[in-house]
Each structure stands twice: as C-alpha cells, then as structure tokens.
N, C-alpha and C positions, 0 to 999 in steps of 0.2 A: 378398355382402349378405345378412343374415338375413331370413327371410320376415315381414312384418308379420302379427301375429295377429290384429289389426283385419280387414284385406283377406282373412286365409284364411278368418276367421269369415264374412264377408260372401259368400264364395264358397261356402261349405258351407250358408249359407241359401239361397242360389240354388238348389244343388243339391237340397235337401231339398224345396224349393218346385216342383221339376219345371222350372225355368228353366235349362235345360242349356246353351244356347248362351252366354249371358253368364258362366255359371259356368266354362265351359271357357275362354273369353276371359280372364277375370280369373286363372283357375289358370295359365294358360299365361305370364302376366305374371310371375306369383310365381315359377314353375318357372324362368325365365330368370333371376330375380334370384338365386335359389339352386338349381342344378339338383341339388343332393344332399340337398335336403329331401324325406325319405321321405313325409311326411303329404301333400305335394302331388301327388307321383307316384302315390300310391294314390288320391287324391281324382280325379285326371285319368283314371286307370285306370277308376274307378267311372262317371264322368261319361259317357266315350265308350262305355262298355258300355250305359248308360241309353239312347243314342241309336242303338244298334245296329251302332256303329263297332268291332267286335271286334278286328280287328287293331291297331289303334291303343291300345285298352284294354290289349291284351296287351304291347305295346310298354313302356308305363308301368309295368306291374306288374312285368315283369321286370326293369326298371330299378331298380325300388323294392326287389326282393329281392336284386338285385347289390349296392347300396348298404348293405343291411341283411340279410345271409343268416338272421338269426333272426327276422325278421318274420313272424309266423304269419298275419296278416290278408293279407298279400301272398302268401303260399304258397297260401293256399286260393283267394284270388281268381284265381292264374294258372292254377290247374287248372280252375276253373270257366269263366275267359274262354275258354281254349283250346278247351273244349267248345262254348261257344256260337259260337266261330268255325268251328265245324265240324270240328275237329281233334280228334275224341273219342280216337282211338289215341294220338296224341301227348300229350293231356291226362292219359291214364291212365299213359303211360310216365314223364312229368315227375312225377306224383304219387307214383308206386313210388319214383322217385329221391329225393323228398323225404320219404317216409314215416318213415324212421327218425329224421329230424330234428324232425317235428312229429307222432309218433305219439301224443304226450301232450297234443294240441290236439284238443278235441272237434270243433269246426267243421271243421277241415281233414279228419279221418277222416271226417266226414259227406260232405263233398265229394267226397272220393276214392271213398267207397264208392259214392256215387250215378253216379259216372263209370264205375266198373267195372260197375255194375248196367246202366247205359245201354248197355253193350257186352255184355249177357247174361253177364257174368262173376258170377254170383249168388254161388257158393260163395266166391269171393275177397272179394266185399263183405261177406258175413255175416261171414267170418273176421276182417276188420278192426273191425267192430262189436263182436263177442265179445270180441277181444282188448283192446280200449279198456275195455269194461265189466269184464273181469276185473281190470284193472290199477286202474281209477279208480272202480269201483262202477256200479250200474244209472243209466241215462240215458234219461229219457223219450223224448227225440226219437230216440234210437237205437233203442229198443225199437219205436217207431212206425214207424220207416223199416225196419227188420227185418221188420215186418208187411208193408209194401209189396213187399219182396223176396219174401216167402212167397206174397203175393199172384200175383206174376208167376211163381212156379214151379208155381202152380195148386194151392197148398196152402192151400185155403180155411179148414179149421177152425184150422190153426195161425196163419194171418194173423188170423182173428177174435180168436183168445186173444192175440196181440201187441196188437192194438189196445185190447182190455180191459184189459190189463195197463198200457198206457201212460196209459190213463184213470184207472186206480187210483191211479198214481203222481201224476197231475197233473189233478184231477177238472176238469170243465168246460172242458177246452182244446178250442176249436172245431175245430181241424184233426184232433184224434184222434176226436172225435166224428162229424166228416163222414166220415172214412175208414171207421169202424165201420159207420155207417148205409149207406154207399154198397156196402160189401162184403156187407152183408146182403141187398142186391137179388139176389146171385148164388147163395144157399145154399139148398136145398131145406128145411131144417130151421128157417129164420127164423120168427119169430113176428111176424105182420103188424102187430099192435098195438104191440108193443116197438118194431119198426123206425119205425113212424110216431111214436112218442114221441121215440125218438132223433133224427129228423128236426127235430122241434119243439125238442129240446134244442138242436140244432145252431143253428137260427134265433135264439133265445134268446141264446145264446153269440156268434153273430157280431154280433147287434145290440146287445150289452152296451156301456155306456158311450157310446152315442149317443143324444142327446136326440130324442124323435119329432118328425117333420116332418109337419105336417098336409098331406094331398094336395090340399086345397083352399086352402092357402095361396100356391100358385104363381100368379104373375101371368100365366099364359097366357091369351090370349083365349079366353073360354068360348063359342065358336061352334060348334055340333055339325056345321054344313055347311062349315065352310072348309076348305082344304087343311091337313092336319095334318103336322107335323113328327114323323117317326118315326126313332129311333136304334136300330140293331142292333149289339150288342157280343158279341165273342166272341175268344177266342185262336185260333179253328179256322177262320177264313177263310183256307185254304191246303189243300194236298193232304191232306184229312182227311174222315172220313165226314160230319161236319157239313156241309159245304160242297155235298155232293150233294143235301142236303135244304133247303138255304137257297136255292141258285141259283134255282128257279122263281120264289120269292115275290119275289126281286129284280128278276129278267129281264121278269116279265110283270104287274109291279104296275101300277096306274092312276097315271100320273105327273101327271095333272092333279089328283088329289085328295090325293097323298101326295108329301112330300119325304123322301127317305130318304137317311139318313146311316150308312155302316158305320164302326164303332169297332174297330179290330184291335189286340190286344193280345197281341203274341208277338215274340219276338226275331228272327226272319228271315221274309223273303217267298218267295213262289214264283209260278209262272205262274198258278196258281189265285188267289192274292192278286191278281195285276195284273188278271185278267179280272172278278173280283167288283169290284174297286174301280172299274173303268171303266163298270159296269154302275150304281153309285149315284150319287145327287146330290152327295153329299158324302161325304169320307173322312178319318178321323183314324187315324194310327198310333201306338201307345204301345209303347216297347220295356221300359218299366219294369213291375214287378209292385206298386208301391207303391199301396195303395188310394186315397190322397189325390190323388195325380196323376192316377190314372183319373178319379176323382169330379170333379176340375176340368175335365178335358177334356170330360166329358159335360155338365157344367153349361154350359160355353160354347157348346154346339151348342143349348141351351135346347129340348130336344125335349118334344113333348106326351106321346108314349109311348115307353118305353123297353123293348126286348125282349133278354133274354139267352138264350144258347143253351147253356149248359154245366152248370147245375145244381151238385150237389156233385162235378164232377169236376175234374181238375188245372187250375190256372192260372184258375179261375172268377173272374168279375167280381163274384160275389155279395157279398164283403167290401165292395166299393166301392159296393154300391147302399144300405147304410145308413150314415149317415142317407139318406133318399129323395133322388132325383136328378131325379125328373119326377113330374109330376101322375099318371101310370098306368105302373106297371111289370110287365112280363110275363116268364113263363119259357116257353120252348118248345123242341121238337126234341130237346136233347142228353142228357136225364136223365129216367130212368122213375119218378121219384117226385116227391113234394113238395119244395120248397126247405125248408119249414118256417119261412120268414120271414115276418113281419107286413107287411113292406114290399114284398112281392110280391103284387099284386093278383090276378092271373089266371094260369093255366097251360092251354095249348093242348093238347088231348088228342082222343079221339074216343069214340064210344059203344060201340065194341068194346074199346078199351083200357081204358076206365074207365066200366063200367055204371053208369048212375044208378039208385037213389040211394046204393048201396053204396059206390061208389069216393069220393062226396063226403065220407065220413066220415074218409077218408085223406089229406085235403089242407087245408092252411092256407090257399091260394089259392081263387079261385073258378074252377071247371073250365068251360072253354069248348070244347065239343065240335064240332070241325070235320070233320064227316061228309062223305064216306064214310071218309077217313082223314086223320089229323093230320099225315101226311107226303106229300110229292111228291118221287119219286126222279128226278134227271136224269143219266143215263148220259153219260159222257165216253169219247170215243175206243174205241167198242167194235169189236173186231176181228170178222171174220166167224165165223158159228156154225160149230163143227167138227162132225165126225160122231160118233155115240156110240161111245166107246171100246170099249164090250162087243163089237161087231162084229169089231174087229181083234184085241182080247185074247184073246176067247174066255170072259170071265168079267166079272161085274158089279163095278164099283167105287163104293162108296159114299163120298161125301167130305163134310168139314165144314171151313170156313176161318174159324173164330170166333177170338175174343180167348180167350188160354189160361185166364182166369178164368172163361169160360163152360163149361168141359169138366168136368163133375161126374161122379162115381162112379155117380150114379144114371142118367146118360145113357149111361155105358159100358156099364152093364148091358143097358140096352134094345138097344144097338148089338150086344152079344155075341149076343143072341137073334135080331136080324135076320140076322148073318153066318152063325149055325148053320143058318137057314132057306134060306139061298140058297147051296148048294153053290159052292165054288171063290170066292165073293166075297172082295173084299178092301176095306180102309178106308184111305182117304188123309186125313189131318189135316194141315192147314197153318196155321201162325199165326207171326208173328215171333218170339215168345219160344223157337221150337224151333230157333233159331240157337245157343242156349245147350246145350252137351253135359249139363249137371246137369238141364235141364228135360227134354230128350229122354228120360235115363234114369228120371226120376220118372214120365213119361207112359207109357213102356213098362212099368214096374213096376205102375202103376195098371191099366193095359189088361189085363195079364196076370191080375193078381187078379180082374179081371171077367170071365176067361174068353176073352180075345181073343189069341192068341199073336202074338209079333212077326212070324212069317212072314206074317201076313195084314195087316199094318199098315205103311204107309208114313208117314213124319213128315217134313214140309218146312217150311222157314222163309221168310224174307221174299225176296221177289223184288226185284231193284233197280228195275224199271221197273214202271209201272201195267198196261202192255200184257203183260208177261211174267205178272204176277199173275191177269190175266184168262185169258190163254191156259190157265192151269193147270186152269180147268174143262173143257178139252178132254179131261182125264183123268179125268173124274167122269161117272157115269151118273146116280145120284141123290144129291141133297144131303139130309143129314140136319141140321135145327135142333137148337140146344142148348136145354137147358131146366134150371131155371126160368126163366133169362135168355136170351130168344130174340136170335137174329141179327136184324139190321136191314140194313145195308149189304150183309152177305153174302147174305141172302135176295135182295136186289135184284139184286146181281150175277150171282148163280146162273141166277136167271130170265132176266136179259139175255143170258146165255151159253147159253142154251137148256136148263138143267139144271133138272128139277123138284124142287121142295122139299118134305120132309114136316115139319110142325110139330105140336108138342103144346100144346094149349090149357091155360093155367093160370089163377090167379086174380088176382094183382096186376097192374099195368101191365107190368112188365118180362117177365111170363109171357104176356102177350097181345098183345103186338107182332105176333107170327107171325099172329094171329087176324086182325088189322087188315090186314096186308100181304097174306096170301093172299085175303081177300075182295077188296081194292081191286084186285088184280092179275088176279082172275079165275080162280083156282085153290082154290076153297073146298073141292073135293074132297079136298085133300091136307092137310086139318087134321083132326087127331084129337083127341077128346075125352077119350081115357083112353089109357093106356100100351099096352095090348093093340091097340087100334085104331091106334097110331102104328106098331107092329111090322107089322101086318097091311098097312097101306097102303104101307109101304116095300117090303115082299116083293112085293105086288102090281104095284108100278111096275117093280121089276126084272124082272117077267115080261113086262110089256107096257108099255115106256116110251113116251112121246108123242114125236112128232116134235120135235127142237130147234128147227128154224127157227119151227115153230108156237107153241112156248113163247115165245120171244122175241117173236114178233108179238103175242101175246095180251097180254104185259107192257106193251109200247110202246102199244098202242092202249088200254089201261086206264087207270082214273081215277088208279091210281098215278104214272102219268107224264104226266097231262094238266096241264101247267104253267100254262096260261092259266086253265083253271077254278080250279085250286088257289088261285093268286094273287088271283082274285077273291073266293073264299071267305074267305082269310086277310086281305085288305084288308077286307072286310065285317066280319069279327070284330075287327079293330082299330078300325074306325069305330065299331061298336057300344060298346067299352069307352070310347072317347073321348066318345061321346053320354052315356053313363051318368056319366061325370065332369062334364060340363057340367050336366047335370040336377041332380046332387047339389049344384054350385057354385051353381046359380040357386036351389036351394031354401034353401041356407044364407043366400043374401043376402036372402031375404024377410022 
C-alpha cells in the first residue's frame, strides 16, 4: 500500500519539531504499510539518530540504501550513523566502499572526509576534498573543513589561510567566522583588536534574523532573594576537560538557594555523564544539534539564569541562545575569549586572566571576576605519585601533553634552548593527534627546524584509559606549558601527578590562564614574565626539582581544588547577576 503523503508530512513535521517518539511511531506505521518506501526509511534512520539509538538508525539507513543503491542521502547518512554508533573504522571502510559511486556528491565526500579525519587519516581526508574540488570547482564548506584538518595537523598559518578563503567565498558565514576567530586564539601573530572584531562579527552573524528579545520581558518572578532556577548547558558533560571544572560548582552548590538543571547536548553518554546527572536537581539530554529543538528544551525548564560552557568551540549551544532563552545568559569555563554575542550578558573570568580595565575593552559581555581563579579543578581517580624519572633514567625529561594546535614554532624554539642548556635531556610530547603518521612527521620536521633532533624527542598519542594517560606523567620531570594558548587541564593534571609546570605570561586571556592556575595552585615561582625567564626557570627546576608528593599536596590543598569555596563564590556571582536583573525589572516597572 502506498504511503499517504499527508501522513508522511505529519511525521516530518513532528520530526522537525523535535517530537521524536510520536514521529517514530507514525513512521513505523507508514513503513509497515510500504516497507520499500525509501523516504520513510531515511526518515526513520534520522529519527532514531536524533534520539541516540544509532544501531536502529543504521538498520533503516542500510535498508534504504539496499532498496535504492543510488540514494546519495542514505549513503552519507550510513557513514555518519556508523560513526555515531561508535563504529568509526567500519564507517570509514563502508565509506571507502561507496566512494566511487558517490564521489560526485559533496555532502557524501564531506562526511567521509570527516570520518577519516576522526581516525587521524588526515592525508586521506584532504585528498578526497581536493579531488572533489578539482572535478567540481571550489567549495566553501570543503575549504573550511580543510582548514580544520590543517588545524589538527598543527599547521596554524595554513588553517588560518583556509578559513579566510572560505570567508572570502561566502562572506559573513558564521561558522567560518567562528573558526577563524577561535584559531586566532592560538597564534602568536594574531592582532588582538582584529580578533575581537571577528568575535563581534560572529555574534552579529549568529544573531542575524532573530528578533531581539527584551530580557525584562520574561515572566520570571523578580524576587532577588528567592531560590533561583539555573540551567547549565554543554556538549561536554562527559569525559572531557570541561567536566573537571564544572563538577565542583554542581557538587557543592547551595541546594537551598539554587535549583540546578543540567542540559546535555551530545550523541552519547559515559560514566562522567551519569555522575554529573545524579548531582543535578534536573537533567535533560538532547541528541540533536538543531538549535530550535535545543532552544525549546531550555524554554521548557524556565530558567532564571542560563550558563553555557563552550563559547566558539565545537557543538556549542550559542546558536540556540539567540533569540534569548532566559532573563540572564552567561558564558563560563570552556572558551578563552568573548562570545561576541549581545544576548550573552556576563562572562566569568578572574582578575589575573582578564585584568581590569584593559580586558573589558575586548568583551561584549560584562566580565565577572571570580577571584582568586575562575576555575576549580576536580581530579578524578588519581594514581599514586611516581618517583622522578630522572633518577632512574640518568637524564631529565621535559614533557608537554597539550592539544596539537597549542604547539607553536615559537614554543619549539624556546624548548630547543632549554634542551641545549640541560645536557642529555629529552622532550616527551603527547597529544591524541600524534596517532596520525602525517601529524607525527610534520611535528618532527618542525622540531628539527627549531633545532631539536629526533633523537631527543618522543612523540606519544592517545592512551585508551584515563589512568594510562595520567601514568604518562611518571615519565616527565618538568612540564612545559604552551604559549600563547596555555594549557588548562594539562597544567592541573601535571601538578596532580607531582610534576612542576613552567608557564609564560602573555596578554590575552588564553595566554594568562597559566598565570591564574599557577597562582591559585601555589606555584607562582614557576611563572615567567619573559621568554628568557621561562628558559631559566625550566633549567633551574631541572637541576633541583621539587618533591613530587609535595607538589601534589600543595595543589590539592590550594584554592584551585577547594570545591566548596569555589561553589560559594560561583553561586554568589550567579545570585548577583540575578539580583541585577531584578533591580532592572523593578526600575522598568516604576
């Protein structure tokens, strides 16, 4: 029996509105009526994916492709859904099998390229994008994604050029603007004013087409003293650096004065997700990236204050927060710059990361300085502190475990000086991207150009378990922080494993996180104000490293790990924001 077009349209309307269960129920009725209808199969695949049931999604998409081997949408969806189901290698293999058939479909090529990039097959991914553009001409989305691959290769200048080219091709495209702005946080040559203006441009483009919502128009009861409803939203409430810095404010909040709802927007959960969910008063899980569905979920919670933790990073909720979803909207923790958005009222920083009044010039939000540090680190499953490896090795090992994009040639040049000053010393660099052979060769080549021979460097990739990752610090005597984009989680983890960290003080927030962390953890003596002092401090520590157990103890007893005190300051800041809204509301009513 042919599928009713009216019923199918009803199902699609339910799907687009985020009403997935009734959509699935109706689609399954239609599928039983005509099991060979590929539109229905594709829609079921999408609906199950939006609810996190990826194996069922794969089943329907595979069925669709079997019914119509030329279905380009199904081909791309199949590769994507296999990846979401955690079958990344199978996704790449299936995509390669389908590649010849669908090499002329831009969406399919992008999906397959991103799948290979997720497996660190960066050369393969770039080749596919280049082949498509040679045959079919320049494509702004592909140029932009090529920029992201270049970023993961650690090629910052090339990535920046690609993002600028994609913007030249499609001006005012918010994703390209956001990627370029975020990339400039990493580069030493960035112009601070230009980057601020790019963030403002991102904000305007992200808000374009949305009618402004007056924050005073919300019907929330304007009582400054009542318990307030706070919603925190992020894709990173999982095994992710952000979760280390969010846990304390959730765990130790004043439950009598704050009702806290976590809104988690990511395809999969893990043990950290479950733990954070249990600590919240309420919890909502969103599997889709549709801004409209995310926005409606937030509105249903009727928060007084909405806090996001992503900024201009991947899977950010920022696009959902315009038009405004709550009387007060805040950005915190996860991003080292302004959002550029007029609908974000406050950003939580501290006096060391963002010194007043200069830093206020580079923020569209009102900066709230949560001193002594805008972060609180919660370590998880710390193994015992190991002994200093130099004792067994007979040489000093410097280490750095940061994201590939934070490794600049300028940092390599200073590390070369340090190795030259410490005879026999070696450098251990660990980052997930180094699982890719092309990344490794690129890093080796850059190090050699900086004067560091391969024989003095070890490159390590991702460890499967968090405990294995932390145990890698047992092989490091002194940790070297990156610049101009400092480490955050890596600095805390190194100290937690008893490894002292040397950091260089810079100017913008990204280059001053090390300042804040080392002061708050009790190690200001390892902070250098100049490059020469950075080298000198690293060399001095190599000669007389501190006791590793004392390093851990100093960190754990410091303000950086004092969860109850931090949660009190955080809750006080949120209360002040709410009080200011109530005062404006009262003034407007007079």
